[in-house]
N, C-alpha and C positions, 0 to 999 in steps of 0.2 A: 124612132129616136133612140130608144134604149139599146137597140142593136148596135148603134154607132159607139156606144160606151163599151162594148165588148169587142174591142180590137186591141192588139198589143200596143199600138202607138197611142191609144187613148189613155193608157195607164201612165200618167205624167207626175203623180204626186207620191212621194215616199211617205208612208204612214207607219206609226207605231201602234200595234194592237196591245192594249193593256188590260189586265184583270187585277182585282183586289187580292192581295195575299191574306191568308188567315194568320193571325197572330194570337199569342196567348195573352189574356188580359190580367194575368197574375193570380187568377182564381181557377186555373185549369180549364178555362173556357176559350174556345176558338172564336174570335170575332174578326170582322173584316178590317183590314189595315189600309195602308196606302196602295195606290195603283202601281203595278210593276209591269214593265214591258215584257211581253211574252215572245213577240217576233215582229219583224218589219216586213212590209210588202208594198209593191207598187199598186196604186189605186187610181180610179177615176172618181172624182167627187162631182156629182150632178145635183145642183140645187133644184128643189121642187117649189111649188107655190107656197109661200109662207102663210102664217095665220096668227091669230091673236086669241088668247084665252085669259080668263080671270083666275088668277092665283093669289091667294091671300088678300082678296079684295082689291087687287091691282090688276090692271090690264097689262099683259106681257106678250111680246111678240115671240114667235118661234120660227126658226128656219130649218125645215126638214131637208135632208140630203139622201140620195141613194149613193152608197159607196160600192163600186164594182171592183172586185178583185178576182184573180185566178183561183180556181178551186184547188185546194191542197189539203193535206192532212192537218196542217196548222189552221188554215182558215175555216175548216170544217168544225173546229172546236168553239168558235166564237158564238156568244149568246148575249142576251140582254144585259147581263151584269158587267159587260166589258165596255171599254171606251176606245176611241181611235183618236190619235194625236198626229197632226202634221209634223213631220220631222224638222222641216225648215222653218216652221212657225208654231212653236209649242203653245202659243196662246189660243190656237184654234183646236178646240177639243170637241169631239162629236160623241154624244151619248147614244149608244145603240138602243133603239127602241122597239126592235122587232127581230125575230129570228132570221138568220140568213136564208135566202131562197135560191134555188137552182132554177133560173128562168126558163131554160130550154130542156132540162132533164138530162143533159149530156155530161154532167160533172166536169164542165170546163170553166164555168164562171159562177160566182156567187154575188148576189145583190143584197146589200145590208141597209135596211132603213135606219136612219139615225137623225139626231137633232143637234144642231150646232149649239154648244154649251155643255160643259161637263158637270159631273156629279161632285158633290162635296164630300 
């Protein structure tokens, strides 16, 4: 099934890859600021089986996704501190929860584990 996600015609969603900028807090310290778009890419968003977890004594549902993109010098830089936002629906924010993986070792595709719901 994952192989079907790795075709050019499967990349149907334009997404923004965003990372936090470091800003000066006024005391010469660099602290994380707002998310800023680093680049855009076409992606396939494949939902996985969701789950529930207890967070702060509440039951919360999570929806994990595999985001498949073409391997490039830009996508190679993505890591867990980043987030992905759908360009046509900016309310859909995916927090990256694992490092990108090269599923076949050919440096053609990257699969990124993420969870629907952004960081604050």
